[in-house]
DONU-370774 format. One record per atom (N, C-alpha, C): residue number from 1; residue in three letters; atom name; y, z, x. Coordinates in pm, 1 decimal, always signed. Atoms other than C-alpha are relative to their C-alpha. Layout:
! DONU-370774
num NUM, residuo Ala, atomo CA, y Y, z Z, x X
...
This chain:
! DONU-370774
num 1, residuo Ile, atomo N, y +13.2, z -66.4, x -117.8
num 1, residuo Ile, atomo CA, y -6090.0, z +6436.2, x -8881.2
num 1, residuo Ile, atomo C, y -11.1, z +145.2, x -42.5
num 2, residuo Ile, atomo N, y +17.0, z -138.0, x +16.3
num 2, residuo Ile, atomo CA, y -6230.3, z +6783.3, x -8891.8
num 2, residuo Ile, atomo C, y -11.1, z +81.3, x +127.2
num 3, residuo Pro, atomo N, y +21.5, z -72.6, x -123.4
num 3, residuo Pro, atomo CA, y -6155.1, z +7016.7, x -8597.1
num 3, residuo Pro, atomo C, y -76.0, z +131.7, x -40.1
num 4, residuo Ala, atomo N, y +92.4, z -101.6, x +28.2
num 4, residuo Ala, atomo CA, y -6418.0, z +7290.5, x -8586.4
num 4, residuo Ala, atomo C, y -5.1, z +97.4, x +110.3
num 5, residuo Tyr, atomo N, y +27.1, z -103.1, x -90.6
num 5, residuo Tyr, atomo CA, y -6441.6, z +7618.3, x -8402.6
num 5, residuo Tyr, atomo C, y -71.0, z +117.7, x -67.5
num 6, residuo Asn, atomo N, y +92.3, z -109.2, x +66.8
num 6, residuo Asn, atomo CA, y -6721.1, z +7876.4, x -8495.1
num 6, residuo Asn, atomo C, y +17.5, z -14.6, x -152.9
num 7, residuo Ser, atomo N, y -23.2, z +23.4, x +139.0
num 7, residuo Ser, atomo CA, y -6715.1, z +7718.6, x -8835.9
num 7, residuo Ser, atomo C, y -129.6, z +0.2, x -81.0
num 8, residuo Ser, atomo N, y +134.3, z +5.1, x +65.7
num 8, residuo Ser, atomo CA, y -7086.7, z +7767.5, x -8937.9
num 8, residuo Ser, atomo C, y +3.9, z +49.3, x -141.8
num 9, residuo Lys, atomo N, y +1.6, z -53.3, x +127.7
num 9, residuo Lys, atomo CA, y -6996.1, z +7962.3, x -9242.3
num 9, residuo Lys, atomo C, y +37.1, z -106.0, x -109.2
num 10, residuo Phe, atomo N, y -47.6, z +90.3, x +100.9
num 10, residuo Phe, atomo CA, y -6820.4, z +7667.9, x -9412.3
num 10, residuo Phe, atomo C, y -33.9, z -148.7, x +36.7
num 11, residuo Ile, atomo N, y +10.5, z +149.9, x -39.7
num 11, residuo Ile, atomo CA, y -6894.8, z +7339.6, x -9213.2
num 11, residuo Ile, atomo C, y -81.7, z -76.7, x -93.8
num 12, residuo Lys, atomo N, y +91.1, z +91.6, x +81.1
num 12, residuo Lys, atomo CA, y -7182.8, z +7223.8, x -9430.2
num 12, residuo Lys, atomo C, y +68.1, z -32.0, x -132.6
num 13, residuo Arg, atomo N, y -66.7, z +31.8, x +125.7
num 13, residuo Arg, atomo CA, y -6968.1, z +7252.8, x -9741.6
num 13, residuo Arg, atomo C, y +104.2, z -103.1, x +19.6
num 14, residuo Val, atomo N, y -103.2, z +94.8, x -22.4
num 14, residuo Val, atomo CA, y -6682.9, z +7055.1, x -9595.8
num 14, residuo Val, atomo C, y -51.8, z -136.5, x +22.0
num 15, residuo Val, atomo N, y +63.6, z +128.2, x -26.1
num 15, residuo Val, atomo CA, y -6906.8, z +6785.6, x -9460.0
num 15, residuo Val, atomo C, y -65.4, z -56.8, x -122.1
num 16, residuo Thr, atomo N, y +65.2, z +45.7, x +129.1
num 16, residuo Thr, atomo CA, y -7103.4, z +6761.8, x -9781.5
num 16, residuo Thr, atomo C, y +108.0, z -52.0, x -96.5
num 17, residuo Ser, atomo N, y -114.9, z +45.1, x +86.0
num 17, residuo Ser, atomo CA, y -6775.4, z +6723.5, x -9980.8
num 17, residuo Ser, atomo C, y +53.2, z -127.4, x +46.9
num 18, residuo Val, atomo N, y -40.4, z +136.8, x -47.4
num 18, residuo Val, atomo CA, y -6673.4, z +6430.3, x -9756.9
num 18, residuo Val, atomo C, y -97.4, z -95.6, x -23.1
num 19, residuo Leu, atomo N, y +100.7, z +97.6, x +9.5
num 19, residuo Leu, atomo CA, y -7000.8, z +6261.3, x -9769.7
num 19, residuo Leu, atomo C, y -32.6, z -42.4, x -144.9
num 20, residuo Leu, atomo N, y +13.5, z +37.4, x +145.3
num 20, residuo Leu, atomo CA, y -7005.5, z +6274.7, x -10151.9
num 20, residuo Leu, atomo C, y +112.7, z -67.3, x -62.3
num 21, residuo Gln, atomo N, y -117.5, z +68.2, x +46.2
num 21, residuo Gln, atomo CA, y -6685.0, z +6083.2, x -10179.7
num 21, residuo Gln, atomo C, y -48.5, z -133.2, x -85.5
num 22, residuo Thr, atomo N, y +19.2, z +124.4, x +72.1
num 22, residuo Thr, atomo CA, y -6670.1, z +5804.3, x -10439.6
num 22, residuo Thr, atomo C, y +45.2, z -120.9, x +83.1
num 23, residuo Tyr, atomo N, y -53.6, z +95.6, x -103.1
num 23, residuo Tyr, atomo CA, y -6479.8, z +5603.0, x -10176.0
num 23, residuo Tyr, atomo C, y -96.9, z +11.2, x +116.4
num 24, residuo Glu, atomo N, y +106.7, z -21.8, x -97.6
num 24, residuo Glu, atomo CA, y -6763.6, z +5534.6, x -9912.4
num 24, residuo Glu, atomo C, y +34.2, z -58.7, x +131.2
num 25, residuo Asn, atomo N, y -23.3, z +81.0, x -133.0
num 25, residuo Asn, atomo CA, y -6592.5, z +5316.6, x -9636.7
num 25, residuo Asn, atomo C, y +92.9, z +97.5, x +73.9
num 26, residuo Phe, atomo N, y -77.2, z -92.3, x -95.8
num 26, residuo Phe, atomo CA, y -6487.8, z +5591.6, x -9399.4
num 26, residuo Phe, atomo C, y -85.5, z +50.4, x +122.3
num 27, residuo Glu, atomo N, y +63.1, z -59.3, x -102.0
num 27, residuo Glu, atomo CA, y -6582.7, z +5760.8, x -9081.5
num 27, residuo Glu, atomo C, y +40.6, z +145.8, x +6.7
num 28, residuo Leu, atomo N, y -31.8, z -146.7, x -0.6
num 28, residuo Leu, atomo CA, y -6595.8, z +6138.8, x -9040.7
num 28, residuo Leu, atomo C, y -14.6, z +38.1, x +148.0
num 29, residuo Val, atomo N, y -11.2, z -53.1, x -147.3
num 29, residuo Val, atomo CA, y -6492.4, z +6265.9, x -8688.1
num 29, residuo Val, atomo C, y +15.7, z +146.5, x -11.7
num 30, residuo Ile, atomo N, y -9.6, z -144.3, x -9.5
num 30, residuo Ile, atomo CA, y -6575.7, z +6621.6, x -8639.0
num 30, residuo Ile, atomo C, y +7.0, z +38.6, x +147.5
num 31, residuo Val, atomo N, y -17.9, z -46.0, x -125.6
num 31, residuo Val, atomo CA, y -6437.9, z +6779.7, x -8317.5
num 31, residuo Val, atomo C, y -33.1, z +145.5, x +14.7
num 32, residuo Asp, atomo N, y +31.5, z -141.8, x -24.2
num 32, residuo Asp, atomo CA, y -6615.2, z +7089.9, x -8202.8
num 32, residuo Asp, atomo C, y +66.5, z +56.2, x +116.4
num 33, residuo Asp, atomo N, y -90.9, z -45.9, x -106.9
num 33, residuo Asp, atomo CA, y -6378.2, z +7298.0, x -8002.3
num 33, residuo Asp, atomo C, y -74.3, z +117.1, x +80.6
num 34, residuo Cys, atomo N, y +74.0, z -91.4, x -84.0
num 34, residuo Cys, atomo CA, y -6650.0, z +7470.1, x -7797.7
num 34, residuo Cys, atomo C, y -46.5, z +119.3, x -78.3
num 35, residuo Ser, atomo N, y +55.4, z -106.5, x +77.4
num 35, residuo Ser, atomo CA, y -6801.7, z +7679.0, x -8067.6
num 35, residuo Ser, atomo C, y -107.2, z +78.6, x +67.2
num 36, residuo Thr, atomo N, y +109.2, z -89.4, x -63.1
num 36, residuo Thr, atomo CA, y -7031.8, z +7976.4, x -7968.9
num 36, residuo Thr, atomo C, y -103.8, z +22.0, x -109.9
num 37, residuo Asp, atomo N, y +106.0, z -26.4, x +110.7
num 37, residuo Asp, atomo CA, y -7219.3, z +7975.0, x -8312.9
num 37, residuo Asp, atomo C, y -73.8, z -124.0, x -18.2
num 38, residuo Asn, atomo N, y +91.0, z +117.4, x +28.6
num 38, residuo Asn, atomo CA, y -7441.9, z +7711.3, x -8460.0
num 38, residuo Asn, atomo C, y +68.0, z -116.0, x -77.7
num 39, residuo Thr, atomo N, y -78.7, z +111.4, x +67.5
num 39, residuo Thr, atomo CA, y -7164.0, z +7476.7, x -8590.0
num 39, residuo Thr, atomo C, y -57.3, z -136.1, x +38.2
num 40, residuo Val, atomo N, y +51.0, z +137.2, x -48.4
num 40, residuo Val, atomo CA, y -7285.4, z +7180.1, x -8381.2
num 40, residuo Val, atomo C, y -129.2, z -32.1, x -57.7
num 41, residuo Glu, atomo N, y +137.2, z +24.3, x +46.2
num 41, residuo Glu, atomo CA, y -7646.3, z +7226.4, x -8490.1
num 41, residuo Glu, atomo C, y +12.9, z -33.3, x -139.4
num 42, residuo Leu, atomo N, y -16.2, z +25.2, x +147.0
num 42, residuo Leu, atomo CA, y -7537.9, z +7232.0, x -8858.1
num 42, residuo Leu, atomo C, y +48.5, z -142.3, x -23.9
num 43, residuo Val, atomo N, y -54.4, z +148.7, x +5.7
num 43, residuo Val, atomo CA, y -7332.3, z +6906.9, x -8815.8
num 43, residuo Val, atomo C, y -102.7, z -89.6, x +35.0
num 44, residuo Glu, atomo N, y +95.1, z +104.0, x -42.4
num 44, residuo Glu, atomo CA, y -7609.5, z +6741.4, x -8630.7
num 44, residuo Glu, atomo C, y -116.4, z +1.1, x -100.0
num 45, residuo Ser, atomo N, y +108.7, z +18.9, x +100.7
num 45, residuo Ser, atomo CA, y -7851.1, z +6819.5, x -8926.1
num 45, residuo Ser, atomo C, y +29.1, z -93.0, x -107.9
num 46, residuo Phe, atomo N, y -32.4, z +97.1, x +90.7
num 46, residuo Phe, atomo CA, y -7665.7, z +6560.1, x -9125.7
num 46, residuo Phe, atomo C, y -43.9, z -135.6, x +71.3
num 47, residuo Thr, atomo N, y +56.4, z +127.5, x -67.9
num 47, residuo Thr, atomo CA, y -7813.2, z +6207.0, x -9062.2
num 47, residuo Thr, atomo C, y +87.4, z -116.8, x -41.6
num 48, residuo Asp, atomo N, y -98.8, z +117.0, x +40.0
num 48, residuo Asp, atomo CA, y -7520.9, z +6001.6, x -9206.3
num 48, residuo Asp, atomo C, y +61.9, z -62.2, x +120.3
num 49, residuo Asn, atomo N, y -55.5, z +74.5, x -118.7
num 49, residuo Asn, atomo CA, y -7415.0, z +5727.2, x -8961.1
num 49, residuo Asn, atomo C, y +148.6, z -9.0, x +5.7
num 50, residuo Arg, atomo N, y -150.3, z +0.8, x -4.7
num 50, residuo Arg, atomo CA, y -7050.8, z +5773.0, x -9067.0
num 50, residuo Arg, atomo C, y +53.4, z +115.1, x +72.0
num 51, residuo Ile, atomo N, y -50.8, z -118.0, x -62.9
num 51, residuo Ile, atomo CA, y -7032.8, z +6099.8, x -8882.7
num 51, residuo Ile, atomo C, y -2.7, z -17.2, x +156.6
num 52, residuo Lys, atomo N, y -11.7, z +0.7, x -145.2
num 52, residuo Lys, atomo CA, y -6911.3, z +6116.1, x -8523.5
num 52, residuo Lys, atomo C, y +29.4, z +139.4, x +36.0
num 53, residuo Ile, atomo N, y -28.9, z -135.4, x -44.2
num 53, residuo Ile, atomo CA, y -6927.3, z +6439.6, x -8329.1
num 53, residuo Ile, atomo C, y +61.9, z -3.3, x +137.7
num 54, residuo Val, atomo N, y -56.7, z -15.2, x -126.9
num 54, residuo Val, atomo CA, y -6690.6, z +6510.5, x -8037.1
num 54, residuo Val, atomo C, y -12.6, z +142.9, x +33.0
num 55, residuo Lys, atomo N, y +23.4, z -139.3, x -42.0
num 55, residuo Lys, atomo CA, y -6776.7, z +6816.1, x -7832.0
num 55, residuo Lys, atomo C, y +92.6, z +26.9, x +124.5
num 56, residuo His, atomo N, y -80.5, z -51.4, x -114.3
num 56, residuo His, atomo CA, y -6518.9, z +6989.5, x -7618.5
num 56, residuo His, atomo C, y -69.1, z +84.1, x +85.3
num 57, residuo Gln, atomo N, y +58.1, z -76.1, x -92.6
num 57, residuo Gln, atomo CA, y -6619.5, z +7145.5, x -7301.0
num 57, residuo Gln, atomo C, y +58.6, z +144.6, x +14.6
num 58, residuo Gln, atomo N, y -61.9, z -137.7, x +7.6
num 58, residuo Gln, atomo CA, y -6368.2, z +7431.2, x -7344.5
num 58, residuo Gln, atomo C, y +90.0, z +5.7, x -120.3
num 59, residuo Asn, atomo N, y -84.3, z -18.4, x +117.7
num 59, residuo Asn, atomo CA, y -6173.9, z +7575.5, x -7628.1
num 59, residuo Asn, atomo C, y +150.5, z -22.6, x +32.3
num 60, residuo Thr, atomo N, y -133.4, z +37.4, x -24.4
num 60, residuo Thr, atomo CA, y -5836.0, z +7412.1, x -7647.2
num 60, residuo Thr, atomo C, y +90.4, z +11.5, x -124.0
num 61, residuo Gly, atomo N, y -87.8, z -12.3, x +116.3
num 61, residuo Gly, atomo CA, y -5722.1, z +7483.4, x -8006.5
num 61, residuo Gly, atomo C, y -4.4, z -115.9, x -96.1
num 62, residuo Ala, atomo N, y +16.2, z +103.8, x +104.9
num 62, residuo Ala, atomo CA, y -5694.2, z +7295.2, x -8324.4
num 62, residuo Ala, atomo C, y +88.3, z -121.8, x +22.4
num 63, residuo Gly, atomo N, y -88.8, z +108.0, x -20.0
num 63, residuo Gly, atomo CA, y -5399.2, z +7085.4, x -8222.2
num 63, residuo Gly, atomo C, y -57.7, z -106.9, x +93.4
num 64, residuo Val, atomo N, y +64.5, z +87.5, x -93.1
num 64, residuo Val, atomo CA, y -5581.2, z +6937.7, x -7922.4
num 64, residuo Val, atomo C, y -125.8, z -68.8, x -57.3
num 65, residuo Ala, atomo N, y +118.2, z +48.3, x +69.3
num 65, residuo Ala, atomo CA, y -5896.4, z +6909.2, x -8127.7
num 65, residuo Ala, atomo C, y +33.7, z -118.4, x -91.2
num 66, residuo Arg, atomo N, y -50.2, z +121.4, x +87.8
num 66, residuo Arg, atomo CA, y -5699.8, z +6684.9, x -8376.7
num 66, residuo Arg, atomo C, y +28.9, z -112.9, x +85.8
num 67, residuo Gln, atomo N, y -36.3, z +115.7, x -84.4
num 67, residuo Gln, atomo CA, y -5569.2, z +6481.7, x -8094.8
num 67, residuo Gln, atomo C, y -130.1, z -69.2, x +56.2
num 68, residuo Ser, atomo N, y +119.5, z +53.4, x -41.7
num 68, residuo Ser, atomo CA, y -5918.5, z +6431.0, x -7967.9
num 68, residuo Ser, atomo C, y -63.4, z -78.4, x -111.7
num 69, residuo Gly, atomo N, y +38.8, z +69.3, x +116.8
num 69, residuo Gly, atomo CA, y -6014.9, z +6321.1, x -8313.1
num 69, residuo Gly, atomo C, y +69.3, z -134.1, x -27.0
num 70, residuo Leu, atomo N, y -74.8, z +123.5, x +9.6
num 70, residuo Leu, atomo CA, y -5740.1, z +6070.7, x -8324.9
num 70, residuo Leu, atomo C, y -31.8, z -104.2, x +96.3
num 71, residuo Lys, atomo N, y +40.6, z +93.1, x -101.9
num 71, residuo Lys, atomo CA, y -5852.6, z +5910.3, x -8000.0
num 71, residuo Lys, atomo C, y -136.7, z -66.0, x -42.3
num 72, residuo Glu, atomo N, y +126.5, z +52.8, x +35.5
num 72, residuo Glu, atomo CA, y -6202.0, z +5858.5, x -8157.0
num 72, residuo Glu, atomo C, y -1.6, z -73.0, x -136.7
num 73, residuo Ala, atomo N, y -8.7, z +66.4, x +132.1
num 73, residuo Ala, atomo CA, y -6094.0, z +5736.3, x -8497.9
num 73, residuo Ala, atomo C, y +25.0, z -139.5, x +5.1
num 74, residuo Thr, atomo N, y -24.4, z +142.7, x -6.6
num 74, residuo Thr, atomo CA, y -6106.7, z +5366.1, x -8566.6
num 74, residuo Thr, atomo C, y +52.9, z -49.9, x -138.0
num 75, residuo Gly, atomo N, y -40.0, z +46.9, x +128.7
num 75, residuo Gly, atomo CA, y -5985.8, z +5358.8, x -8926.3
num 75, residuo Gly, atomo C, y +147.3, z -42.2, x -11.8
num 76, residuo Glu, atomo N, y -139.0, z +46.7, x +21.3
num 76, residuo Glu, atomo CA, y -5667.8, z +5223.6, x -9066.1
num 76, residuo Glu, atomo C, y +77.9, z +129.9, x -48.8
num 77, residuo Phe, atomo N, y -67.1, z -122.9, x +50.9
num 77, residuo Phe, atomo CA, y -5585.2, z +5565.8, x -9235.7
num 77, residuo Phe, atomo C, y -56.0, z +119.4, x +56.5
num 78, residuo Ile, atomo N, y +49.9, z -114.8, x -65.6
num 78, residuo Ile, atomo CA, y -5614.9, z +5905.1, x -9086.0
num 78, residuo Ile, atomo C, y +24.8, z +120.9, x -100.8
num 79, residuo Met, atomo N, y -23.6, z -119.0, x +73.5
num 79, residuo Met, atomo CA, y -5672.6, z +6233.8, x -9274.9
num 79, residuo Met, atomo C, y -54.2, z +113.6, x +67.6
num 80, residuo Phe, atomo N, y +58.4, z -122.5, x -59.9
num 80, residuo Phe, atomo CA, y -5716.0, z +6588.2, x -9142.5
num 80, residuo Phe, atomo C, y -53.1, z +100.7, x -105.2
num 81, residuo Ile, atomo N, y +48.1, z -106.7, x +82.9
num 81, residuo Ile, atomo CA, y -5929.6, z +6837.1, x -9316.4
num 81, residuo Ile, atomo C, y -48.4, z +123.9, x +82.9
num 82, residuo Asp, atomo N, y +32.2, z -113.7, x -81.3
num 82, residuo Asp, atomo CA, y -5976.0, z +7194.5, x -9194.1
num 82, residuo Asp, atomo C, y -155.3, z +35.3, x -29.2
num 83, residuo Ser, atomo N, y +140.4, z -15.8, x +13.2
num 83, residuo Ser, atomo CA, y -6331.0, z +7311.3, x -9138.7
num 83, residuo Ser, atomo C, y -34.2, z +109.3, x -117.1
num 84, residuo Asp, atomo N, y +28.8, z -85.1, x +113.9
num 84, residuo Asp, atomo CA, y -6305.1, z +7581.5, x -9416.7
num 84, residuo Asp, atomo C, y +49.9, z -54.8, x -124.6
num 85, residuo Asp, atomo N, y -41.2, z +64.4, x +126.3
num 85, residuo Asp, atomo CA, y -6176.9, z +7348.0, x -9680.0
num 85, residuo Asp, atomo C, y -107.1, z -88.3, x -50.2
num 86, residuo Tyr, atomo N, y +84.7, z +112.5, x +43.9
num 86, residuo Tyr, atomo CA, y -6349.2, z +7087.2, x -9896.1
num 86, residuo Tyr, atomo C, y +87.1, z -87.6, x -90.4
num 87, residuo Val, atomo N, y -83.3, z +99.8, x +80.2
num 87, residuo Val, atomo CA, y -6228.9, z +6783.5, x -10104.6
num 87, residuo Val, atomo C, y -84.9, z -31.0, x -128.8
num 88, residuo Lys, atomo N, y +60.6, z +44.4, x +130.4
num 88, residuo Lys, atomo CA, y -6301.9, z +6678.3, x -10461.6
num 88, residuo Lys, atomo C, y -57.3, z -146.4, x +38.4
num 89, residuo Asp, atomo N, y +70.0, z +122.4, x -25.7
num 89, residuo Asp, atomo CA, y -6530.5, z +6378.5, x -10480.4
num 89, residuo Asp, atomo C, y +71.5, z -137.2, x -16.4
num 90, residuo Asp, atomo N, y -83.2, z +137.7, x +8.6
num 90, residuo Asp, atomo CA, y -6256.0, z +6120.7, x -10566.4
num 90, residuo Asp, atomo C, y +127.4, z +17.4, x +87.2
num 91, residuo Phe, atomo N, y -118.7, z -19.8, x -73.6
num 91, residuo Phe, atomo CA, y -6011.1, z +6252.4, x -10322.2
num 91, residuo Phe, atomo C, y +32.5, z -125.0, x +101.3
num 92, residuo Leu, atomo N, y -39.8, z +110.7, x -85.5
num 92, residuo Leu, atomo CA, y -6030.5, z +5970.2, x -10063.8
num 92, residuo Leu, atomo C, y +30.3, z -126.8, x -82.8
num 93, residuo Glu, atomo N, y -31.5, z +112.8, x +88.9
num 93, residuo Glu, atomo CA, y -6037.6, z +5703.7, x -10348.2
num 93, residuo Glu, atomo C, y +141.5, z +8.0, x -55.8
num 94, residuo Gln, atomo N, y -118.9, z -10.4, x +44.7
num 94, residuo Gln, atomo CA, y -5726.4, z +5840.6, x -10488.6
num 94, residuo Gln, atomo C, y +100.9, z -16.1, x +109.7
num 95, residuo Cys, atomo N, y -91.4, z +14.7, x -109.4
num 95, residuo Cys, atomo CA, y -5551.8, z +5855.3, x -10143.4
num 95, residuo Cys, atomo C, y +11.8, z -146.8, x +42.5
num 96, residuo Val, atomo N, y -5.6, z +132.8, x -23.0
num 96, residuo Val, atomo CA, y -5646.8, z +5498.7, x -10070.0
num 96, residuo Val, atomo C, y +73.5, z -79.1, x -93.9
num 97, residuo Ala, atomo N, y -65.3, z +57.6, x +121.6
num 97, residuo Ala, atomo CA, y -5524.1, z +5387.4, x -10404.6
num 97, residuo Ala, atomo C, y +150.8, z +4.5, x +14.9
num 98, residuo Leu, atomo N, y -138.8, z -16.1, x -6.4
num 98, residuo Leu, atomo CA, y -5185.9, z +5522.6, x -10330.3
num 98, residuo Leu, atomo C, y +59.0, z -80.7, x +121.0
């Protein structure tokens, strides 16, 4: 789950880092918290069917965005990544192994 608000500067990097994981059985829920930049357009430029986008109608903050992501998630395990972070390509594989 990635909460995002005006994250256009970093969003492509974090999404790409998740999509390049060696562990491929995941869904990526991105919650846009009413961004006023082109965050949503950048996320929508990805064509991977593992990506779900939730769009808030008003800005509610990262905590509420995370809760929205939890409601949409269907996986057995949940992980939060901030929109200005990125993960190494074997991060999910290592987490699942644990």
